[in-house]
C-alpha positions in Angstrom: 27.1 4.3 -31.7 23.6 5.7 -29.8 24.0 4.2 -26.2 19.9 5.1 -24.6 19.3 3.8 -20.4 16.5 1.4 -20.3 13.6 2.8 -18.9 10.2 2.4 -16.3 7.4 4.7 -17.0 5.5 5.3 -14.2 2.4 7.5 -13.6 2.6 10.0 -10.7 0.6 8.2 -8.4 3.0 5.4 -8.6 6.1 7.9 -7.1 5.7 6.6 -3.9 5.5 2.9 -4.9 8.7 3.6 -7.3 10.4 5.6 -4.2 9.9 2.1 -1.7 11.5 0.2 -5.0 14.7 2.6 -4.8 15.3 2.3 -1.2 15.1 -2.1 -1.6 17.6 -1.5 -4.3 14.5 -3.2 -6.7 15.2 -0.7 -9.5 16.5 -2.5 -13.1 15.9 0.7 -15.2 15.6 4.4 -14.7 12.2 5.8 -13.6 10.5 7.9 -15.9 7.8 10.0 -14.9 4.8 10.2 -17.5 4.0 14.0 -17.6 0.2 12.9 -18.3 -1.0 11.5 -15.6 -0.8 14.8 -14.1 -3.6 15.9 -15.5 -6.8 15.9 -13.0 -10.2 14.0 -15.0 
């Protein structure tokens, strides 16, 4: 049996919003930061 968590991918720029949602208990999924969003353009 393969049990995996449900994830919500976010950009690093959205980390403050994700933290605020966590503080309000407005989270259904585990947050995963998209490391490609760290690249400077």
